[in-house]
C-alpha positions in Angstrom: 2.4 -17.3 -19.2 -0.7 -16.0 -17.4 -3.7 -15.4 -19.7 -5.3 -12.0 -19.0 -8.9 -12.0 -17.9 -9.6 -9.2 -20.3 -7.8 -7.7 -23.3 -9.1 -4.7 -25.3 -6.9 -4.3 -28.4 -7.3 -1.2 -30.6 -10.9 -1.2 -29.7 -13.3 1.1 -31.6 -17.0 1.5 -30.8 -19.6 3.5 -32.7 -23.3 4.3 -32.4 -25.5 4.8 -35.5 -28.1 7.5 -35.5 -30.2 9.3 -38.1 -27.4 11.8 -38.4 -24.9 9.1 -39.2 -22.1 7.2 -37.3 -21.0 8.6 -33.9 -17.5 7.2 -33.0 -17.8 7.0 -29.2 -14.5 5.1 -28.5 -11.5 4.5 -30.8 -7.9 3.1 -30.5 -8.6 1.9 -26.9 -6.3 -0.6 -25.3 -6.6 -2.2 -21.8 -5.4 -5.4 -20.1 -6.8 -6.7 -16.9 -4.9 -9.6 -15.3 -6.2 -12.2 -12.8 -7.0 -10.6 -9.4 -6.2 -7.1 -10.6 -8.4 -4.0 -10.1 -8.2 -1.4 -12.9 -9.8 2.0 -12.6 -11.1 4.0 -15.6 -11.5 7.7 -15.0 -12.4 10.8 -17.1 -15.1 13.4 -17.7 -18.7 12.5 -18.5 -18.9 11.6 -22.2 -15.3 10.3 -22.5 -16.4 6.7 -23.2 -16.0 5.0 -19.8 -19.4 3.4 -19.6 -19.4 2.7 -23.4 -16.3 0.4 -22.9 -18.1 -1.4 -20.0 -21.2 -2.0 -22.1 -19.1 -3.2 -25.0 -17.4 -5.7 -22.7 -20.9 -7.0 -21.6 -22.0 -6.8 -25.3 -24.9 -4.6 -24.1 -24.8 -1.8 -26.7 -28.3 -2.0 -28.0 -29.4 -2.1 -31.6 -27.6 1.0 -32.7 -24.2 0.3 -31.1 -21.4 -1.8 -32.5 -17.8 -2.7 -32.1 -16.3 -1.4 -35.4 -12.7 -2.4 -34.9 -10.2 -4.1 -32.7 -10.8 -7.0 -30.3 -12.3 -7.7 -26.9 -10.8 -10.9 -25.5 -12.1 -12.7 -22.4 -9.8 -15.4 -21.1 -8.1 -15.4 -24.5 -11.2 -15.7 -26.6 -12.5 -13.0 -28.9 -16.0 -12.1 -27.6 -17.0 -10.9 -31.0 -16.7 -14.4 -32.3 -19.0 -15.9 -29.6 -22.5 -16.9 -30.3 -25.5 -15.3 -28.6 -25.9 -18.5 -26.5 -22.3 -18.4 -25.3 -22.6 -14.7 -24.4 -25.8 -15.4 -22.4 -23.9 -18.2 -20.4 -21.0 -15.8 -19.7 -23.0 -12.7 -18.7 -24.0 -12.9 -15.0 -21.8 -15.9 -14.4 -18.2 -15.2 -15.5 -18.7 -11.4 -16.2 -21.0 -9.4 -13.9 -21.8 -5.7 -13.8 -22.9 -3.4 -10.9 -24.5 -0.2 -12.1 -24.6 3.3 -10.6 -28.2 3.1 -9.7 -29.0 -0.2 -7.9 -32.7 0.0 -8.8 -31.6 -0.5 -12.5 -30.7 -4.1 -11.5 -33.5 -4.8 -9.0 -37.1 -5.6 -9.9 -39.3 -3.6 -7.6 -42.1 -6.2 -7.7 -40.0 -9.1 -6.6 -38.5 -10.0 -3.2 -34.7 -10.0 -2.9 -34.7 -13.8 -2.4 -36.3 -14.5 -5.8 -33.9 -12.1 -7.6 -30.8 -13.6 -6.0 -31.6 -17.3 -6.2 -32.4 -17.2 -9.9 -28.7 -16.4 -10.7 -27.2 -19.7 -9.6 -30.4 -21.6 -10.6 -30.1 -20.3 -14.2 -26.3 -20.4 -14.6 -25.4 -23.4 -12.5 -28.5 -25.5 -12.4 -28.8 -25.4 -8.6 -32.1 -26.1 -6.9 -33.9 -23.4 -4.9 -32.7 -24.6 -1.5 -29.0 -24.7 -2.5 -29.3 -21.3 -4.3 -30.9 -19.7 -1.2 -28.1 -21.1 1.0 -25.5 -19.5 -1.4 -27.5 -16.2 -1.4 -27.4 -16.1 2.4 -23.7 -16.7 2.4 -23.1 -13.9 -0.1 -25.4 -11.4 1.8 -23.3 -12.2 4.9 -20.1 -11.7 2.9 -21.2 -8.2 1.7 -21.9 -7.4 5.4 -25.7 -7.1 5.3 -27.1 -7.6 8.8 -29.9 -10.2 9.2 -29.7 -11.8 5.7 -33.1 -13.6 6.2 -34.8 -10.3 6.7 -33.1 -8.9 3.6 -34.2 -11.9 1.5 -37.8 -11.5 2.5 -37.7 -7.7 1.7 -38.7 -5.9 -1.4 -36.1 -3.4 -2.8 -38.1 -0.4 -1.6 -37.8 -1.7 2.0 -33.9 -1.4 1.9 -31.8 1.7 2.1 -29.6 2.9 -0.8 -26.5 1.3 0.7 -28.3 -2.0 1.4 -29.7 -2.0 -2.2 -26.2 -1.6 -3.6 -24.8 -4.3 -1.4 -27.6 -6.7 -2.5 -26.7 -5.9 -6.1 -23.0 -6.6 -5.4 -24.0 -9.9 -3.8 -26.1 -10.8 -6.9 -23.1 -10.0 -9.1 -20.9 -12.3 -7.0 -23.3 -15.3 -6.7 -21.7 -17.2 -9.5 -18.1 -16.2 -8.5 -17.4 -14.2 -11.8 -13.9 -13.9 -13.2 -14.5 -10.2 -14.0 -16.6 -7.6 -12.1 -17.5 -4.3 -13.8 -18.4 -1.5 -11.4 -19.9 1.6 -13.0 -19.9 4.5 -10.5 -21.4 2.2 -7.8 -21.1 4.7 -5.0 -22.0 8.0 -6.6 -25.5 8.2 -5.1 -24.5 7.0 -1.7 -23.6 8.9 1.5 -19.9 9.2 2.2 -20.1 6.8 5.2 -22.1 4.2 3.2 -19.6 4.8 0.3 -16.7 4.0 2.7 -18.4 0.8 3.7 -18.9 -0.3 0.0 -15.3 0.6 -0.9 -14.1 -1.5 2.1 -16.4 -4.3 0.8 -15.0 -4.0 -2.7 -11.4 -4.3 -1.4 -12.4 -7.3 0.7 -14.0 -9.0 -2.3 -10.9 -8.6 -4.4 -8.9 -10.4 -1.6 -11.4 -13.1 -0.8 -12.7 -14.1 -4.2 -9.7 -13.1 -6.4 -12.1 -11.3 -8.7 -10.6 -9.1 -11.4 -12.4 -5.7 -11.4 -12.8 -2.7 -13.7 -13.9 0.3 -11.5 -15.4 3.2 -13.5 -15.5 6.5 -11.6 -14.8 10.2 -11.8 -13.7 10.2 -8.2 -9.9 9.8 -8.2 -9.9 9.3 -4.4 -11.9 6.1 -4.8 -9.6 4.8 -7.5 -6.6 5.4 -5.2 -8.3 3.3 -2.4 -9.6 0.4 -4.6 -7.4 -0.1 -7.7 -3.9 -1.4 -8.7 -3.8 0.4 -12.1 -5.5 3.3 -13.6 -6.6 4.2 -17.2 -7.3 7.9 -17.8 -9.8 8.4 -20.8 -10.4 11.6 -22.8 -12.8 11.9 -25.7 -13.0 8.2 -26.5 -9.3 7.4 -26.1 -7.0 6.3 -23.3 -4.5 9.1 -22.7 -2.5 7.8 -19.7 -2.1 4.3 -18.3 -0.1 2.9 -15.4 0.0 1.8 -11.8 -1.9 4.0 -9.4 1.4 5.2 -7.9 2.9 6.0 -11.3 -0.1 8.1 -12.5 -0.8 9.8 -9.2 2.8 10.7 -8.4 4.4 11.0 -11.9 1.4 12.1 -14.1 2.6 12.9 -17.6 -0.4 13.9 -19.6 -1.7 17.5 -19.4 -5.3 16.2 -19.1 -4.5 14.0 -16.1 -2.7 17.0 -14.4 -5.8 19.1 -15.2 -8.1 16.6 -13.4 -5.9 16.6 -10.3 -5.7 20.4 -10.2 -9.6 20.5 -10.2 -9.8 18.4 -7.0 -10.2 20.1 -3.6 -7.3 18.3 -1.9 -6.0 19.2 1.6 -4.1 22.4 1.3 -6.3 24.0 -1.4 -8.1 27.1 -0.3 -10.6 29.1 -2.4 -8.7 32.3 -1.6 -5.0 31.5 -1.2 -4.8 28.3 -3.4 -8.0 28.2 -5.6 -8.7 25.2 -7.9 -7.8 25.5 -11.5 -10.6 24.2 -13.8 -9.7 22.8 -17.2 -10.7 25.4 -19.7 -13.1 24.7 -22.6 -15.4 21.8 -23.1 -15.0 18.1 -24.0 -15.5 17.9 -27.8 -18.5 16.0 -29.2 -17.5 12.7 -30.9 -18.3 14.2 -34.4 -16.3 17.4 -33.7 -13.0 15.9 -32.4 -10.0 17.9 -33.5 -7.4 16.2 -35.7 -4.2 15.2 -34.0 -4.3 15.5 -30.2 -7.9 15.6 -29.1 -7.0 17.5 -25.9 -5.1 20.2 -28.0 -7.8 23.0 -27.8 -7.8 22.8 -24.0 -4.0 22.2 -23.5 -1.6 24.8 -22.3 1.3 23.0 -23.9 -0.2 22.6 -27.4 2.2 23.1 -30.4 0.6 22.7 -33.8 3.7 21.2 -35.5 4.2 18.6 -32.7 0.7 17.9 -31.6 -1.1 18.3 -34.9 -0.5 14.7 -36.2 -2.5 11.8 -34.7 -1.1 10.8 -31.3 -0.4 7.3 -30.1 0.2 5.7 -26.7 3.9 5.4 -25.9 6.0 4.1 -23.0 7.2 6.8 -20.6 11.0 6.6 -20.7 12.5 5.0 -17.6 9.1 4.1 -16.2 8.1 0.6 -17.3 4.4 0.0 -17.5 3.6 3.7 -17.7 2.1 4.9 -21.0 1.0 8.3 -22.2 -0.6 9.7 -25.4 1.4 13.0 -25.7 4.1 14.0 -28.1 5.6 16.6 -25.7 5.5 14.8 -22.3 9.3 14.5 -22.1 9.9 18.2 -23.0 7.7 19.8 -20.3 9.3 20.7 -17.0 6.3 19.5 -14.8 7.8 20.8 -11.6 7.8 24.4 -13.0 4.4 24.0 -14.6 2.2 23.7 -11.5 -0.7 26.1 -12.4 -1.8 28.4 -9.7 -5.3 29.9 -9.5 -5.7 33.6 -9.1 -5.3 34.4 -5.4 -7.7 36.8 -3.7 -8.3 38.4 -0.3 -10.6 36.5 2.0 -14.1 38.0 2.3 -14.8 39.7 5.6 -18.2 38.6 7.1 -20.7 41.4 7.8 -23.8 41.5 10.0 -25.8 38.4 11.0 -28.3 37.7 8.2 -29.6 34.3 9.2 -30.3 33.2 12.8 -31.7 29.8 13.7 -32.8 29.5 17.3 -34.0 26.2 18.8 -35.8 25.3 15.6 -37.8 22.1 15.5 -39.7 20.4 12.6 -41.9 17.5 13.4 -44.1 15.5 10.9 -47.3 13.9 12.2 -47.9 10.3 11.2 -51.5 9.2 11.9 -52.3 5.5 12.6 -56.1 5.1 12.4 -56.1 1.4 13.3 -58.3 0.4 16.3 -55.4 -1.0 18.3 -53.5 2.3 17.9 -56.5 4.4 18.9 -57.2 2.3 22.0 -53.5 2.4 23.1 -53.4 6.2 22.6 -50.7 5.9 19.9 -52.8 7.1 17.0 -50.4 10.0 16.3 -46.6 9.6 16.2 -44.0 12.2 15.2 -41.0 12.1 12.9 -38.5 14.5 14.5 -36.8 15.7 11.3 -35.2 18.7 13.0 -34.6 19.0 16.8 -33.2 22.1 18.4 -31.2 23.6 15.6 -29.1 26.6 16.7 -26.6 28.4 14.4 -26.2 31.6 12.5 -24.8 32.9 9.2 -23.3 36.3 8.4 -23.2 38.5 5.3 -20.7 37.2 2.7 -20.2 34.0 4.7 -20.7 30.4 3.6 -22.1 28.0 6.2 -22.1 24.3 5.2 -24.6 21.8 6.6 -23.2 18.3 6.4 -24.4 14.8 7.4 -25.9 11.6 6.0 -29.2 11.3 4.1 -32.0 11.5 6.6 -30.2 13.8 9.1 -32.5 16.8 8.4 -30.4 19.0 6.1 -33.0 19.3 3.3 -35.9 19.6 5.8 -34.2 22.7 7.2 -33.8 24.1 3.7 -37.5 23.5 3.0 -38.4 25.5 6.2 -36.0 28.3 5.2 -37.6 28.5 1.7 -41.2 28.4 3.0 -42.0 25.0 1.6 -42.5 23.7 5.2 -43.5 25.4 8.4 -41.3 25.0 11.6 -42.9 23.2 14.5 -41.1 25.4 17.0 -38.3 27.8 17.5 -37.3 30.7 15.3 -35.7 31.2 11.8 -34.8 34.8 11.5 -33.7 36.4 8.2 -32.6 40.0 8.7 -34.5 40.0 12.0 -37.8 38.7 10.5 -39.1 35.3 11.8 -40.0 33.3 8.7 -40.1 29.8 10.3 -43.9 29.6 10.3 -44.5 31.7 7.3 -45.3 29.6 4.2 -44.0 30.8 0.8 -47.5 31.8 -0.4 -47.8 34.3 2.5 -44.4 35.8 2.1 -44.0 39.2 0.5 -42.3 39.4 -2.8 -39.2 41.0 -1.4 -38.7 38.2 1.1 -39.1 35.5 -1.6 -36.5 37.2 -3.9 -34.1 37.6 -1.0 -34.2 33.8 -0.4 -33.2 31.7 -3.4 -32.0 28.2 -4.1 -29.6 26.3 -6.3 -30.7 22.7 -6.7 -28.7 19.6 -7.0 -30.0 18.5 -10.3 -29.9 21.2 -13.0 -31.7 18.9 -15.5 -35.0 19.1 -13.5 -35.0 22.8 -12.6 -35.1 24.2 -16.2 -38.2 24.2 -18.4 -37.2 22.2 -21.5 -39.6 24.1 -23.8 -38.4 27.6 -22.9 -35.2 29.4 -23.8 -32.5 30.1 -21.2 -33.0 33.8 -21.6 -36.7 33.7 -21.0 -36.3 31.7 -17.8 -33.8 34.1 -16.4 -35.9 37.1 -17.6 -39.0 35.7 -15.9 -37.1 35.9 -12.5 -36.0 39.5 -13.2 -39.5 40.6 -14.1 -41.2 38.7 -11.3 -39.0 40.2 -8.6 -39.1 43.7 -10.1 -35.3 43.8 -10.9 -36.1 44.8 -14.5 -39.4 45.9 -16.1 -39.0 46.9 -19.7 -38.1 44.4 -22.4 -34.8 46.2 -23.1 -33.9 46.2 -19.4 -34.7 42.5 -19.0 -32.5 41.6 -22.0 -29.6 43.8 -20.7 -29.8 42.3 -17.2 -30.0 38.8 -18.6 -26.9 39.4 -20.6 -25.1 40.7 -17.5 -26.1 37.6 -15.6 -24.8 35.4 -18.4 -21.6 37.4 -18.2 -21.5 36.9 -14.4 -21.7 33.1 -14.7 -19.2 33.1 -17.6 -21.4 31.9 -20.4 -21.7 33.5 -23.9 -24.6 35.9 -24.3 -25.9 34.0 -27.3 -26.8 31.2 -24.9 -29.9 33.3 -24.0 -31.6 31.9 -27.2 -30.7 28.2 -26.5 -32.9 25.6 -25.0 -31.7 23.6 -21.9 -31.2 20.5 -24.1 -28.5 22.3 -26.0 -26.4 22.8 -22.8 -24.0 20.5 -20.9 -24.7 19.7 -17.2 -22.2 22.3 -16.0 -23.7 25.0 -18.3 -27.2 24.1 -17.0 -26.0 24.5 -13.4 -24.6 27.9 -14.2 -28.0 28.9 -15.5 -29.5 27.8 -12.2 -26.9 29.9 -10.4 -27.7 32.9 -12.6 -31.4 32.6 -11.8 -30.8 32.2 -8.0 -28.6 35.4 -7.9 -30.7 37.3 -10.4 -33.2 38.5 -7.8 -30.5 40.1 -5.6 -30.9 37.4 -3.0 -29.4 38.0 0.5 -29.4 34.3 1.3 -28.8 31.5 -1.3 -29.3 27.9 -0.3 -27.1 25.6 -2.4 -28.4 22.0 -2.1 -25.6 19.6 -3.3 -25.0 22.0 -6.3 -21.8 20.2 -7.6 -22.3 16.5 -6.6 -23.6 15.6 -10.1 -20.8 17.4 -12.0 -17.4 16.3 -13.3 -14.4 17.4 -11.2 -13.3 20.0 -13.8 -16.8 21.5 -14.0 -17.1 21.3 -10.2 -13.9 23.4 -9.8 -15.3 26.0 -12.2 -18.7 26.2 -10.4 -17.2 26.5 -6.9 -15.0 29.3 -8.2 -18.0 30.9 -9.8 -20.0 30.8 -6.6 -17.1 32.4 -4.7 -16.7 35.2 -7.3 -20.5 36.0 -7.3 -20.6 35.9 -3.5 -17.8 38.4 -3.3 -19.6 40.8 -5.7 -23.0 40.4 -4.2 -22.0 39.9 -0.5 -24.5 37.0 -0.4 -24.9 34.7 2.5 -24.7 31.1 1.3 -26.0 28.0 3.0 -24.2 25.1 1.4 -25.8 21.6 1.9 -23.5 18.7 1.1 -22.2 15.3 2.1 -18.9 15.9 0.2 -16.5 17.1 2.9 -13.7 17.7 0.4 -15.8 20.4 -1.3 -17.1 21.7 2.1 -13.5 22.1 3.4 -12.6 24.1 0.3 -15.7 26.3 0.1 -17.1 26.8 3.6 -16.2 29.4 6.3 -18.2 27.6 9.0 -19.6 24.0 9.2 -22.6 22.6 11.0 -22.5 18.7 11.4 -26.0 17.2 11.7 -27.1 13.7 12.7 -30.6 12.4 13.1 -32.1 16.0 13.2 -29.6 17.4 15.8 -26.5 19.5 15.5 -23.6 17.3 16.7 -20.8 19.8 16.1 -20.3 23.3 14.7 -17.5 25.8 14.3 -15.2 27.4 11.7 -14.0 25.1 9.0 -10.5 24.9 10.5 -12.0 24.0 13.9 -14.2 21.2 12.5 -11.5 19.7 10.3 -9.0 19.5 13.1 -9.2 17.7 16.5 -11.1 17.8 18.8 -13.9 16.2 16.9 -17.3 14.8 17.7 -17.0 11.0 17.0 -19.5 11.4 14.2 -17.4 14.2 12.5 -14.3 12.0 13.0 -16.0 9.1 11.1 -17.2 11.5 8.3 -13.7 12.8 7.8 -12.3 9.3 7.8 -14.8 8.2 5.1 -13.7 10.9 2.6 -11.6 9.4 -0.3 -8.6 11.7 -0.9 -6.7 11.5 -4.3 -3.3 12.1 -2.8 -0.7 9.3 -2.1 1.0 11.5 0.5 -2.1 11.5 2.8 -2.5 9.0 5.6 -6.0 8.6 7.0 -7.3 7.1 10.2 -9.6 4.1 9.3 -13.1 4.4 10.8 -16.0 2.6 9.1 -19.4 3.1 10.8 -21.4 0.0 11.5 -25.2 -0.3 11.2 -27.7 2.0 9.6 -29.0 5.4 10.5 -31.9 5.0 13.0 -35.4 6.0 12.0 -36.3 9.6 13.0 -39.7 8.1 13.9 -38.1 6.0 16.6 -34.8 7.7 17.6 -32.6 5.9 20.2 -32.7 7.2 23.8 -29.7 9.2 25.1 -27.2 10.4 22.5 -28.6 10.0 19.0 -25.3 8.6 17.7 -24.8 6.0 20.5 -26.0 3.0 18.4 -23.1 3.5 15.9 -20.5 5.4 18.0 -17.0 3.8 18.0 -16.1 5.9 21.1 -19.2 5.0 23.2 -18.2 5.2 26.9 -21.1 3.4 28.7 -24.7 3.5 29.9 -24.7 7.4 30.1 -24.6 7.5 26.3 -27.8 5.3 26.2 -29.8 7.2 28.8 -28.8 10.9 28.8 -28.8 13.4 26.0 -25.3 15.0 26.0 -24.8 18.7 26.9 -23.3 21.0 24.3 -19.6 21.8 25.2 -17.9 25.0 23.9 -14.3 23.9 23.4 -13.2 27.2 21.8 -15.1 30.4 20.9 -17.8 29.2 18.4 -16.7 25.6 18.4 -19.4 23.5 20.0 -19.7 19.7 20.4 -22.6 17.7 21.8 -20.9 14.6 23.4 -20.5 12.8 26.7 -16.7 12.4 26.2 -14.8 14.5 28.7 -13.2 17.6 27.3 -9.7 16.3 28.1 -10.3 13.2 26.0 -11.7 15.3 23.2 -8.6 17.5 23.2 -6.3 14.4 23.1 -7.8 13.1 19.8 -5.4 12.6 16.9 -5.9 14.1 13.5 -7.9 11.9 11.1 -5.9 13.2 8.0 -2.1 13.6 8.1 0.5 14.2 5.4 3.1 11.4 5.4 5.3 12.7 2.6 5.1 15.0 -0.4 5.0 13.1 -3.7 7.5 14.3 -6.4 5.6 15.1 -9.6 
């Protein structure tokens, strides 16, 4: 009989605070067999990372395993001495964190950080350890391993940092690798490369893995089995195929209905967010913890404590639900409230040949003699597009492509170097925010990516919304400000009593709603949403995207949606602008951009998007190399150094012309129009799963 690499049996974990014991995880069971990859998914706060930290025995002074067992290769880790645990950590069990800089020392070269792993755990000398480090850097597909070894962490890109951390974790060939959201902060193309790497590691090294994520698409691409967690418990467990195609817990189904899969549409087939909030550990309901948010809750059946049980006729598939066998799942597919598509109005935003260059001064004697004392970072080069009233235009591309630079110019935080940025016919490209009239400032507002950093922690929510209303002259008297604040809270579907709360008393999704209320409070005609849902759980993401659509319908606002998540873009945007290295590679309606013909870069972006649907077949394209520096862009086509469809020397010498393949659908590429039209779809439906 094969000994599992890891067994969690009836595991309970608590944290001890001044207010008493906080039961973070309880009655949790999980088995990981040799060479197996198991995904753990669920909303923030459900206990995923707590389980990983308990496996590593990294719970700090106030955390403890209060019940059950954690067995590693058949031995109970709770019975191991501190010395035994130190020998196991980093050698037999390794962990890769969400933020690579949490694992890398900024003051040490990569070489010193890598070689210490085999030197400490295996007693290798420095030369042998360095040889192994070079082999692992090559295995994780980092180009020029010697250069990487001699670099400090800040000299590497985010994707390179994460690969270096994965190499560090693999240096002692661990039996178990824990990955806690390892790609959340990465571009979709870099994410695709890391996912490919993780799959390759599983085959080459036979490493067992636990992959923690809220991205179900990534779990489908990397894992054999999946554990769905809710409020400290596992609620469904089985193979990826069982859980994705035959999900039997209402919470699992709620997660899937919150994901913008192909076929969802914000008007015809809107997402259905899970109602309510995840309960705090101290406030869990008795019986089924999901009961208050469940559409199938029956007090007499679901009131007693629920236990995991085998799904009848489906070996290996377990669910924590008393009524899973009574529900007709095929008849219980929840539909969002359909609505009529919004009709775009007049052109509100026009961007004409916009350029934004940053000057970099080199005052060295050699630079001054050679005449290269000033160089330019071409962050934006010849941007041309427009946006209409009540229309959502998405700007997509990798980090460093110039998306946020354009947003800064639009908001007046930067001045354009050339071209025009017209808002309602007024050129604002070279008008800094300090010189803009109050009416113009109020008409251009922004929803930021991180709601935690945009709210003042010492002021109440109501005062922060009220300040916007007073500043922009929307309301003047105290009574009027309070009334308008209450209306804005109603608009973002938050209780009016939240006006008296401080930001720390709100969840991440609630804070983002406050940010949206502030942005729309000044009657803005253009709202720039910079990655507004990337930090949110899928259930909250669905609610926020629905909220943005509802407000846009009422206010007829033009929205510029900046994102690298093409799944959300496909769901939310009317038109899409694809940027690479400061230039527009492709633009058109969402239907045009998401169907062939594509620019080769768009094709690669679409291929990189993980889709949580077993019926979807994707073309496999992984971009090689790194995004070139905007200070030293390649000659010819900006994309030619990474393009899988490069046709020859013309790509290296000549800038492509912009081809209009259909009204409004423009592509900047040397490929002949006939070849572009012959492209096959990246995403296709193979079959429809039976739920």
